[in-house]
DRENNU-262791 format. One record per residue: y, x, z of N, C-alpha, C in turn; residue in three letters; residue number from 1. Coordinates in pm, whole numbers, plus 50000, padded with zeros to 5 digits. Atoms other than C-alpha are relative to their C-alpha. Layout:
<recs>
Y:X:Z:Y:X:Z:Y:X:Z:ALA:NUM
...
</recs>
This chain:
<recs>
49903:50106:49968:49988:49985:50022:50158:50131:50008:MET:1
49851:49956:50040:50356:50138:49895:50074:50010:50095:ARG:2
49926:50028:49884:50598:50183:50100:50149:49963:49912:ARG:3
49878:49993:50063:50982:50045:50008:50061:50033:50068:ILE:4
49861:49926:49976:51282:50233:50070:50108:49946:49987:LYS:5
49885:50030:49969:51589:50122:50214:50078:50111:49909:MET:6
49927:49932:50059:51875:50241:49984:50062:50049:50132:SER:7
49920:49934:49862:52095:50475:50214:50150:49926:49985:GLY:8
49865:49988:50028:52413:50329:50071:49996:49835:50094:LYS:9
50042:50059:49971:52533:50004:50268:50034:49872:49903:THR:10
50003:50120:50122:52473:49650:50074:50161:49943:50009:PRO:11
49880:50018:49980:52805:49540:49946:49990:49820:50102:VAL:12
50041:50178:49920:52681:49135:50134:50055:50064:50122:GLY:13
49956:49997:49886:52725:49308:50430:50122:50063:50057:LEU:14
49883:49937:49987:53028:49484:50418:50097:49866:49956:LEU:15
49923:50176:50032:53174:49084:50295:49991:49920:50119:ILE:16
50007:50093:49821:53017:48952:50599:50078:50035:50082:ALA:17
49932:49900:49919:53168:49193:50805:50130:49947:50016:ALA:18
49833:50028:50046:53546:49149:50638:49964:49853:50036:VAL:19
49989:50130:49994:53462:48741:50689:50014:49992:50144:CYS:20
50023:50021:49892:53370:48795:51027:50123:50037:50125:ILE:21
49886:49979:49978:53690:49005:51136:50104:49964:49985:VAL:22
49941:50057:50001:53871:48822:50974:50055:49889:50058:ALA:23
49960:50116:49946:53823:48499:51094:49997:49982:50171:ALA:24
50009:50018:49820:53778:48625:51458:50184:50045:50006:THR:25
49837:49961:50009:54201:48770:51379:50069:49895:49968:VAL:26
49958:50097:50033:54261:48476:51215:50007:49875:50127:LEU:27
49998:50147:49865:54143:48237:51561:50088:50059:50089:GLY:28
49904:49879:49979:54306:48529:51748:50167:49920:50003:ILE:29
49895:49974:50038:54617:48459:51569:50037:49837:50027:HIS:30
49967:50151:49954:54623:48072:51610:49986:49953:50109:VAL:31
50013:50011:49877:54535:48066:51926:50110:50031:50116:ALA:32
49863:49973:49972:54841:48266:52007:50107:49902:49986:ASN:33
49892:50100:50050:55050:48066:51825:49993:49871:50074:GLU:34
50016:50181:49971:54888:47718:51927:50115:50001:50206:ASP:35
49938:50037:49890:54977:47855:52281:50130:50040:50054:SER:36
49860:49994:49985:55307:47981:52235:50119:49905:49871:ALA:37
49901:50076:50064:55440:47735:52051:49916:49832:49990:HIS:38
50069:50099:49955:55279:47394:52223:50020:49883:49902:PRO:39
49955:50116:50131:55281:47060:52002:49890:49889:50067:SER:40
50068:50130:49982:55131:46684:52061:50005:49951:49882:SER:41
49986:50105:50124:55065:46425:51782:49986:49892:50104:ASP:42
50010:50150:49872:55021:46151:52083:50068:49987:50085:SER:43
49902:50037:49908:55358:46153:52191:50106:49835:49977:GLY:44
49932:50073:50040:55606:45893:52165:50120:49934:50051:SER:45
49797:50033:50022:55987:45760:52145:50013:49897:50157:ILE:46
49961:50089:49853:56125:45666:52499:50160:49987:50017:ASP:47
49828:50035:49962:56487:45533:52613:49965:49917:50169:ALA:48
49997:50058:49878:56578:45393:52936:50013:49810:49955:GLU:49
49997:50167:50020:56571:45032:52999:50087:49953:50122:ILE:50
49940:50070:49874:56762:44762:53242:49934:49893:49979:VAL:51
50077:50126:50004:56628:44478:53317:50148:49908:50019:HIS:52
49865:50129:49992:56926:44214:53318:49992:49885:50030:MET:53
50052:50132:49912:56934:43968:53589:50164:50038:50116:ALA:54
49901:50077:49926:57199:43834:53828:49978:50053:50149:SER:55
50034:50035:49852:57225:43844:54197:50002:49902:50071:THR:56
50018:50114:49944:57270:43542:54245:49923:49874:49883:VAL:57
50114:50062:50155:57097:43214:54067:50163:49870:49942:GLY:58
49931:50182:50086:57171:42857:53903:49946:50034:49899:GLY:59
50053:50048:50152:57182:42723:53570:50091:50083:49934:ARG:60
49912:49935:50104:57251:42905:53233:50053:49881:49921:LEU:61
49893:50102:50133:57556:42773:53055:50003:50063:49880:VAL:62
50019:49938:50171:57608:43023:52784:49958:50169:50021:ASP:63
50115:49842:50093:57381:43281:52600:50084:50012:49915:LEU:64
49931:49939:50131:57563:43498:52406:49969:50102:49921:ARG:65
50039:49896:50083:57342:43739:52245:49834:49906:49959:VAL:66
50101:50058:50087:57024:43682:52082:49913:50124:49983:ARG:67
50105:49873:49992:56680:43878:52086:49985:50117:49889:VAL:68
49934:49776:50038:56705:44284:51947:50114:49981:49946:ASN:69
49839:49966:50021:57089:44247:51934:50062:50099:50003:GLN:70
49927:49836:49915:57256:44553:51962:50143:49939:50071:GLU:71
49829:50035:49934:57554:44489:52223:50078:50132:50063:VAL:72
49934:49917:49965:57800:44710:52352:50040:50023:50133:ARG:73
49986:49983:49859:57903:44836:52684:50161:49942:50053:ARG:74
49867:50081:49997:58116:44551:52861:49992:49881:49969:GLY:75
50004:50198:50076:58026:44272:52659:49967:49929:50056:GLU:76
50037:50082:49919:57963:43956:52811:49907:49932:49918:VAL:77
50119:50007:50118:57583:43888:52737:49969:49833:50050:LEU:78
50038:50147:50031:57548:43542:52940:50066:49933:50143:TYR:79
49890:50057:49873:57725:43326:53237:49882:49862:50059:ARG:80
50017:50142:49941:57606:43087:53491:50068:49922:50041:LEU:81
49937:50169:49960:57744:42733:53621:50078:50089:50142:ASP:82
49957:49971:49943:58037:42868:53807:50034:49924:50142:PRO:83
49965:50158:49910:58104:42518:53982:49987:50044:50116:GLU:84
50105:49948:49843:57870:42619:54337:50119:50104:50033:PRO:85
49947:49873:49916:58046:42971:54392:50120:49973:49991:TYR:86
49816:50029:49950:58412:42825:54327:50011:49982:50112:ASP:87
49916:50116:49857:58387:42548:54567:49915:50073:50146:LEU:88
50023:49938:49929:58229:42816:54790:50123:50108:50040:THR:89
49874:49927:49964:58534:43051:54745:50099:49951:50069:VAL:90
49907:50101:49945:58766:42732:54817:49951:49983:50173:ARG:91
50028:50052:49831:58581:42653:55163:50053:50161:50063:GLN:92
49963:49803:49969:58612:43066:55191:50114:49993:50080:ALA:93
49928:49978:50033:58923:43045:55167:50130:49899:50147:GLN:94
49977:50064:49888:59016:42780:55433:49963:50018:50109:ALA:95
50026:50012:49954:58829:42858:55670:50077:50153:50036:ASN:96
49915:49863:49987:59046:43192:55649:50108:49990:50026:LEU:97
49911:50069:49961:59293:42972:55668:50036:49979:50124:ALA:98
49967:50021:49895:59211:42820:55963:50024:50099:50125:LEU:99
49985:49884:49862:59141:43196:56115:50109:50034:50026:ALA:100
49881:49927:49995:59448:43299:56057:50135:49849:50099:GLN:101
49903:50144:49934:59638:42986:56207:49928:50011:50145:ALA:102
50018:49985:49852:59441:43048:56533:50044:50111:50014:GLU:103
49973:49767:49942:59536:43454:56518:50168:49940:50058:VAL:104
49861:50042:49949:59907:43278:56539:50005:49912:50114:GLU:105
50018:50080:49892:59820:43023:56819:50007:50086:50118:ASN:106
50028:49927:49879:59663:43277:57027:50109:50109:50006:GLN:107
49880:49878:49979:59970:43527:56980:50057:49935:50066:ARG:108
49883:50079:49930:60200:43230:57082:49941:49989:50203:ARG:109
50041:50023:49907:59962:43171:57357:49980:50109:50155:LEU:110
50044:49897:49932:59924:43532:57463:50161:50030:50061:VAL:111
49872:49977:49888:60313:43567:57484:50062:49895:50124:ALA:112
49949:50083:49892:60363:43278:57701:49906:50012:50113:VAL:113
50070:49927:49881:60093:43400:57958:50085:50148:50029:LYS:114
49947:49861:49975:60241:43718:57934:50160:49993:50149:THR:115
49872:50105:49925:60580:43532:58053:49962:49949:50138:ALA:116
50068:50096:49877:60412:43349:58331:49953:50111:50078:SER:117
49990:49884:49975:60268:43682:58429:50110:50046:50081:ALA:118
49863:49966:49904:60610:43820:58496:50065:49932:50105:ALA:119
49943:50088:49864:60720:43509:58697:49946:50060:50113:VAL:120
49996:49974:49886:60455:43572:58910:50004:50120:50046:ALA:121
49938:49872:49930:60528:43935:58964:50033:50008:50041:GLN:122
49828:50006:49989:60883:43840:59030:49918:49920:50158:ALA:123
50000:50106:49898:60747:43571:59266:49964:50066:50146:GLN:124
50089:49872:49908:60506:43883:59481:50116:50085:50040:THR:125
49889:49949:49964:60790:44066:59481:50126:49936:50145:VAL:126
49979:50045:49851:60976:43856:59672:49969:49970:50079:ARG:127
50069:49990:49879:60738:43718:59858:49954:50114:50090:ALA:128
50011:49867:49866:60656:44070:59996:50172:50064:50068:ARG:129
49823:49951:50015:61078:44105:60039:50031:49924:50120:THR:130
50035:50070:49909:61012:43834:60274:49949:50005:50150:ASN:131
50083:49933:49909:60745:43956:60446:50062:50070:50114:ARG:132
49891:49918:49968:60949:44267:60507:50064:49962:50129:ASP:133
49894:50037:49972:61216:44089:60615:49956:49934:50190:LEU:134
50052:50047:49880:60993:43880:60873:49985:50101:50103:ALA:135
50025:49964:49887:60838:44096:61035:50126:50155:50053:ALA:136
49911:49943:49980:61135:44336:61042:50122:49930:50105:ARG:137
49920:50111:49940:61267:44035:61242:49942:50005:50136:THR:138
50109:50019:49871:60993:44037:61502:49998:50117:50065:VAL:139
49972:49871:49943:61020:44395:61547:50109:50045:50075:GLU:140
49921:50002:49910:61327:44346:61659:50017:49946:50137:ARG:141
50001:50093:49904:61313:44064:61883:49861:50001:50101:LEU:142
50084:49957:49866:61000:44196:62079:50046:50047:50087:SER:143
49991:49978:49894:61141:44406:62287:50124:49913:50144:PRO:144
49904:50056:49918:61435:44158:62396:49981:49904:50055:LEU:145
50108:50108:49878:61146:43866:62475:49965:50078:50098:ALA:146
50073:49974:49882:61000:44121:62686:50105:50034:50124:GLY:147
49930:50034:49918:61326:44121:62888:50042:49917:50029:HIS:148
49925:50117:49974:61408:43794:62875:50152:49956:49987:ALA:149
49913:50040:50093:61721:43818:62655:49998:49866:49915:TYR:150
50003:50105:50103:61640:43572:62424:49905:49911:50056:ILE:151
50100:50113:49970:61434:43235:62462:49913:50035:49891:PRO:152
50142:49959:50085:61060:43303:62407:49976:49882:49859:LEU:153
50019:50042:50101:61082:43022:62155:50098:50073:49900:GLN:154
49932:49944:50119:61300:43189:61933:49969:50157:49935:GLN:155
50059:49895:50042:61074:43493:61947:49876:49990:49927:TYR:156
50105:50040:50042:60759:43261:61867:50064:49958:49892:ASP:157
49934:50078:50129:60973:43068:61552:49983:50125:49911:GLN:158
49977:49938:50086:61013:43430:61406:49830:50068:49977:ALA:159
50126:49990:50037:60618:43521:61420:49969:49931:49949:ARG:160
50056:50127:50097:60543:43188:61291:50096:50053:49895:VAL:161
49930:49930:50160:60815:43308:60974:49873:50120:49957:ALA:162
50071:49874:50060:60628:43601:60972:49830:50017:49949:LEU:163
50110:50031:50054:60297:43450:60952:49977:49926:49901:HIS:164
50008:50091:50086:60397:43199:60700:50052:50110:49856:ASP:165
49917:49898:50099:60567:43529:60527:49872:50048:49926:ALA:166
50094:49977:50038:60230:43683:60483:49929:49936:49933:GLU:167
50085:50027:50079:60062:43430:60371:50051:49942:49841:ILE:168
49983:50010:50139:60275:43329:60083:50023:50130:49924:SER:169
49973:49912:50075:60275:43703:59982:49854:50027:49884:LEU:170
50144:49961:50016:59888:43682:60002:49943:49871:49863:GLU:171
50084:50096:50087:59859:43365:59758:50128:50041:49854:GLN:172
49935:49941:50117:60159:43558:59550:49954:50076:49933:ALA:173
50073:49938:50045:59947:43823:59467:49898:49940:49929:GLN:174
50111:50083:50078:59660:43601:59385:50055:49930:49873:GLN:175
49937:50000:50123:59860:43415:59126:50050:50057:49909:GLN:176
50000:49856:50133:59982:43746:58947:49852:50016:49934:GLU:177
50159:49960:50032:59604:43857:58963:49939:49817:49887:VAL:178
50049:50096:50105:59542:43499:58770:50078:50035:49905:ALA:179
49890:50001:50119:59836:43531:58557:49971:50121:49886:ALA:180
50043:49902:50104:59735:43856:58441:49861:50029:49923:GLN:181
50148:49999:50032:59399:43798:58381:50024:49882:49876:THR:182
50015:50092:50097:59478:43476:58205:50047:50033:49848:ALA:183
49966:49937:50094:59674:43699:57944:49903:49992:49901:ILE:184
50088:50024:50127:59368:43744:57741:50072:50126:49923:GLY:185
49879:49935:50127:59421:43937:57390:49911:49953:49866:ASP:186
50012:50075:50131:59374:43866:57029:49852:50044:49954:LEU:187
50142:49954:50060:59006:44032:56992:49962:49903:49946:LYS:188
50094:50123:50063:58816:43707:56942:50050:49954:49902:SER:189
49922:50120:50127:59093:43504:56755:49985:50154:49838:ALA:190
49999:49914:50031:59117:43901:56571:49900:50022:49852:LEU:191
50202:49966:50049:58669:43929:56500:50020:49855:49893:ALA:192
50064:50153:50068:58700:43556:56351:50041:49994:49843:THR:193
49933:49959:50060:58953:43637:56130:49970:50070:49866:GLN:194
50071:49892:50070:58777:43922:55998:49894:49930:49934:ASP:195
50094:50073:50103:58467:43735:55951:50038:49910:49866:ALA:196
49938:50146:50094:58636:43426:55755:50051:50119:49860:ALA:197
49945:49876:50095:58801:43773:55543:49853:50035:49907:SER:198
50117:49949:50097:58441:43919:55471:49909:49856:49915:ALA:199
50099:50140:49976:58283:43545:55416:50079:49995:49866:ALA:200
49940:50025:50116:58578:43505:55123:49948:50135:49896:LEU:201
50023:49903:50104:58527:43850:54969:49802:49989:49971:ASP:202
50142:49969:49980:58147:43827:55015:50031:49845:49803:HIS:203
49998:50109:50079:58207:43426:54813:50075:50052:49834:ALA:204
49920:49964:50104:58449:43600:54537:49888:50107:49931:ARG:205
50110:49897:50115:58164:43862:54453:49899:49920:49951:TYR:206
50084:50042:50068:57880:43624:54424:50052:49899:49866:GLU:207
49929:50072:50089:58145:43425:54196:50024:50065:49856:LEU:208
50041:49883:50108:58175:43735:53982:49882:49997:49926:ARG:209
50137:49999:50073:57792:43765:53928:49999:49885:49957:GLN:210
50009:50133:50059:57818:43417:53760:50018:50119:49839:THR:211
49902:49953:50093:57935:43652:53494:49935:50125:49966:VAL:212
50080:49927:50032:57645:43925:53361:50076:50107:49845:VAL:213
49927:49894:50124:57814:44242:53084:49894:50088:50031:VAL:214
50123:49930:50026:57631:44501:52959:50030:50101:50053:ALA:215
49996:49914:49943:57605:44792:53145:50016:50137:49944:PRO:216
50001:49855:50113:57578:45060:52856:49996:49915:49828:THR:217
50017:50004:50160:57525:45056:52456:49856:49934:50028:ASP:218
50166:50022:50015:57203:44911:52382:49891:49896:49921:GLY:219
50057:50074:50068:56946:44654:52248:49938:49845:50085:TYR:220
50055:50122:49978:56847:44263:52328:49846:50013:50019:VAL:221
50139:50018:49970:56474:44249:52407:49910:49903:50105:THR:222
50113:50130:49906:56171:44012:52602:50130:49885:50020:SER:223
49919:50074:49993:56467:43706:52513:49900:49878:50023:LEU:224
50054:50133:50013:56289:43365:52562:50043:49888:50028:TYR:225
49929:50155:49975:56495:43095:52703:50160:49997:49947:VAL:226
49871:50028:50061:56802:42920:52614:50027:49908:50096:LYS:227
49909:50041:49933:57108:42785:52776:49958:49889:50113:PRO:228
49998:50054:49949:57036:42530:53051:49884:50044:50120:GLY:229
50132:49951:49896:56724:42729:53228:50079:50052:50091:GLU:230
49939:49995:49860:56770:42724:53621:49937:50156:50031:ILE:231
50062:49872:49965:56725:43083:53707:50019:50071:50173:LEU:232
49995:50035:49832:56653:43207:54068:50075:50177:49999:ALA:233
49993:49822:49963:56865:43549:54235:49902:50096:49972:PRO:234
50034:49867:50055:56777:43853:54061:49892:49980:49909:SER:235
50087:50062:50061:56541:43655:53806:50042:50093:49866:GLN:236
50020:49951:50158:56530:43908:53497:49998:49912:49860:VAL:237
49910:50054:50107:56688:43752:53205:49923:50090:49878:LEU:238
50033:49930:50067:56604:43988:52956:49999:50158:50039:PHE:239
49966:49869:50004:56553:44366:52877:50108:50051:49896:THR:240
49914:49932:50049:56797:44609:52798:49966:50116:49940:LEU:241
50083:49818:50048:56659:44931:52602:50215:50067:49985:VAL:242
49841:49916:49984:57005:45157:52660:49960:50113:49861:ALA:243
49921:49906:50114:57157:45347:52312:50042:50134:50009:ASN:244
49915:49884:50042:57299:45631:52462:49938:50108:50041:ASP:245
50056:49895:49986:57021:45838:52526:49812:49974:49936:ALA:246
50119:50055:50027:56670:45827:52334:49901:50151:50045:TRP:247
50136:49924:49934:56351:46032:52427:49902:50024:49958:PHE:248
50141:50028:50056:56010:46158:52303:49932:50054:50138:ALA:249
50059:49956:49924:55790:46210:52531:49829:50052:50041:ASN:250
50111:50012:50110:55472:46439:52447:49893:50080:50164:ALA:251
50123:49952:49946:55140:46519:52636:49946:50102:50028:ASN:252
49991:49875:50074:55110:46892:52652:49876:50028:50112:ILE:253
50105:49927:49916:54774:47064:52793:50049:50053:50118:ARG:254
49973:49925:49863:54801:47209:53146:50023:50202:49959:GLU:255
50060:49833:50007:54659:47601:52992:50155:50041:49886:VAL:256
49912:49993:50100:54974:47529:52741:50189:49994:50051:ASP:257
49885:50064:49962:55267:47407:52993:50074:50144:50031:LEU:258
49948:49875:49890:55335:47822:53113:50136:50028:49898:ARG:259
49868:49919:50067:55624:47895:52803:50066:49902:49979:PRO:260
49924:50096:50026:55759:47592:52799:50118:50006:50146:ILE:261
49944:50034:49875:56107:47595:52959:50112:49901:49986:ARG:262
49932:50061:50014:56372:47342:52991:50125:50069:49911:PRO:263
49928:49966:50122:56623:47384:52676:49952:50037:49898:GLY:264
50044:49950:50093:56371:47499:52473:50010:49879:49873:ASP:265
49966:50079:50144:56410:47344:52103:49870:49942:49949:CYS:266
50107:50088:49987:56189:47094:51996:50037:49897:49844:ALA:267
49980:50125:50136:56130:46889:51634:49874:49922:50059:THR:268
50104:50152:49946:56014:46545:51693:49996:49930:49843:VAL:269
50072:50108:50110:55834:46333:51373:50003:49862:50096:TYR:270
50003:50117:49942:55856:45980:51451:49901:49948:49907:SER:271
50086:50046:50059:55586:45774:51303:50039:49911:49880:MET:272
49898:50135:50109:55822:45506:51114:50024:50097:49860:ILE:273
49964:49922:50103:55934:45828:50903:49949:50139:50004:ASP:274
50043:49885:49959:55689:46118:50946:50027:50124:49911:ARG:275
49934:49944:50062:55887:46318:50681:50158:50063:50025:HIS:276
49877:50016:49907:56201:46273:50899:49999:50125:50145:ALA:277
49973:49894:49926:56258:46620:51120:50116:49951:50137:ALA:278
49841:49999:49908:56455:46529:51436:49997:50074:50139:ILE:279
49939:49840:49913:56624:46783:51651:50024:49958:50121:HIS:280
49965:50051:49821:56579:46763:52052:49937:50152:50052:GLY:281
50054:49881:49950:56493:46981:52327:49976:49947:50106:HIS:282
50100:50047:49827:56291:46994:52667:50115:49966:50088:VAL:283
49896:50103:49890:56494:46767:52877:49918:50039:50177:ASP:284
50020:50001:49892:56264:46822:53189:49819:50041:49956:SER:285
50128:50054:50033:55851:46851:53241:49950:49949:50127:ILE:286
50128:50061:49857:55635:46661:53449:49966:50073:50090:GLY:287
49979:49935:49807:55588:46757:53868:49834:49941:49985:TRP:288
50097:50025:49954:55283:46551:53843:49949:49869:49901:GLY:289
50069:50134:50082:54980:46277:53694:49924:49976:50092:VAL:290
50113:50087:49919:54747:46026:53864:49884:50060:49933:LEU:291
50141:49967:50009:54415:46142:53911:49897:49931:49994:SER:292
50142:50088:49964:54118:45900:53844:49916:50072:50107:ALA:293
50095:50011:49926:53900:46040:54068:50049:49991:50123:ASP:294
49905:50033:49873:54183:45990:54387:50097:49843:49958:SER:295
49877:50077:50003:54354:45697:54234:49961:49899:50106:ALA:296
50048:50100:49879:54368:45413:54511:49928:49989:50115:GLY:297
50066:49934:49866:54207:45612:54783:50024:50020:50086:LEU:298
49922:49919:49909:54295:45717:55113:49971:50141:50037:PRO:299
49943:49878:49987:54429:46038:55174:49892:50065:50087:ARG:300
50024:49975:49907:54254:46108:55457:49869:50135:50001:ALA:301
50112:49836:50003:53933:46328:55354:50035:50010:49819:LEU:302
50028:49991:50170:53889:46487:54966:49885:49962:49937:PRO:303
50107:50097:50045:53669:46279:54744:49921:50117:49908:LEU:304
50071:49918:50102:53437:46550:54548:49860:49904:49925:VAL:305
50127:50110:50116:53219:46322:54288:49886:50134:50038:PRO:306
50162:49872:50005:52833:46490:54343:49976:50042:49836:ARG:307
50040:49889:50092:52798:46480:53974:50076:50098:49923:GLU:308
49902:49891:50034:52931:46779:53776:49986:49999:49819:MET:309
50056:50012:50152:53029:46777:53403:50044:50114:49993:ASP:310
50048:49884:50063:52928:47055:53194:50136:50021:49936:TRP:311
49837:49974:50077:53291:47015:52962:50086:49940:50087:VAL:312
49868:50059:49861:53612:47020:53193:50115:49994:49886:HIS:313
49925:50006:50082:53872:46881:52982:50178:50001:50082:VAL:314
49851:49939:49964:54264:47046:53039:50027:49869:50032:ALA:315
49925:50131:50018:54469:46783:53185:50158:50015:49922:GLN:316
49883:49994:50023:54783:46703:53059:50116:49980:50057:ARG:317
49873:50048:49929:55163:46639:53171:50065:50005:49913:PHE:318
49886:50091:50106:55445:46446:53014:50128:50124:49985:PRO:319
49905:49902:50027:55703:46672:52878:50122:49882:49942:VAL:320
49862:50076:50050:56036:46533:52806:50064:50006:49915:ARG:321
49901:49954:50110:56243:46612:52517:50088:49880:49929:VAL:322
49872:50068:50020:56600:46449:52473:50050:50019:49846:ARG:323
49971:50027:50133:56657:46363:52130:50173:50005:49926:LEU:324
49872:49955:50029:56992:46510:51984:50016:49891:49819:ASP:325
49911:50074:50089:57177:46265:51708:49891:49982:49868:GLN:326
50054:50034:50107:56884:46127:51556:50029:49843:49950:ALA:327
49943:50138:50069:56896:45809:51273:49955:49925:50050:ASP:328
50067:50134:49920:56862:45475:51464:49873:49917:49952:PRO:329
50133:50020:50085:56600:45365:51210:49891:50052:50051:ALA:330
50142:49965:49960:56347:45598:51326:50018:50009:50109:LEU:331
50085:49994:49850:56390:45527:51687:49949:49882:50044:LEU:332
50070:50104:49939:56196:45240:51845:49955:50037:50144:ARG:333
50052:49987:49824:56110:45256:52217:49848:49953:49995:LEU:334
50153:50026:50009:55697:45321:52230:49955:50014:49845:GLY:335
50039:49965:50188:55698:45434:51862:49920:50139:50074:ALA:336
50026:49854:49962:55432:45738:51803:50083:50074:49916:THR:337
49960:49853:50084:55579:46066:51740:49927:50143:50010:ALA:338
50094:49920:50019:55434:46382:51699:50152:50122:50044:THR:339
49927:49965:49944:55622:46628:51898:49976:50170:50000:VAL:340
50013:49962:50018:55664:47008:51820:50101:50115:50066:GLU:341
49910:49947:49898:55799:47262:52079:50004:50167:49960:ILE:342
49971:49809:50015:56014:47614:52027:49952:50005:49854:ARG:343
50056:49977:50135:55870:47564:51610:50051:49852:49971:HIS:344
49986:50172:50099:55917:47270:51356:50125:50034:49913:GLY:345
49941:49962:50087:56140:47256:51059:50176:49953:50094:ALA:346
49857:50041:49933:56460:47128:51328:49994:50131:50089:ALA:347
49929:49905:49986:56455:47454:51470:49974:50133:49967:CYS:348
49996:49877:50055:56443:47696:51258:50173:50027:49917:ARG:349
</recs>
């Protein structure tokens, strides 16, 4: 049996295979590096801030000035509630305030009268004290004379009785002075009632103003399904206003690709409404957390460790919020699908 000798030269096929393997490896590494340095997502969505339009007061809807999908401007009147009940409340509050103010004036006059009465009582106390002192000095002078029978004892007894009467009169005058001073009082109660009535009037006027609802920002009316005549409860949402002052794109980026992303990085966004129109944007923020399905709705006293083990571990994705700059309004719809390319793309060149 003859042995076939291999040629010492390397076959061309092996060289081609080796070159292909090396090229594929280099290309794979390059693609992986590019993908890591320039994260992207084709499952993003167009987003905008919304305002649930409602009034803090309830009532019958009497004037609806917008329709669904209408564009409105900041400060534009959107709808009005029946103002009559709140106007009556304002008038009642005005009357209560007028009564409170009149009571303050009345109490001010009473305080003035009682102050004058207290001054009179104080003067009477001074007079009673003067009479008591005079009677005491008289008894003091007559006492040695009566002891030597220089004066009749009746005269001395009369002086002592006068002193006793003067002391009683002084005590009564002092009690009347204290009572008069106590009766003066102050205006605190009347002023507090006036302040309460004033606050009630301000609150009634506030509720009356809330019967007219205006647009807090530029936007678009959505989810409007009622007509005038509807009875609305306080804080009941009538429709939703999609704010038009800022638009965003939310892209869910894998956690392994988050490291190179920084707020302010350029981004290219493609709305599925027109996949050929590039929208320029920049990274506004990066989400700090997402809800884990393993711990959703469970108490946090103890950690949850599943018994099973997944052989394939899927990287978690975190939302990256991209603010859009001067985009065509025709491309912007809340919830529209979007493709987001961070730090590259047509808009970042």
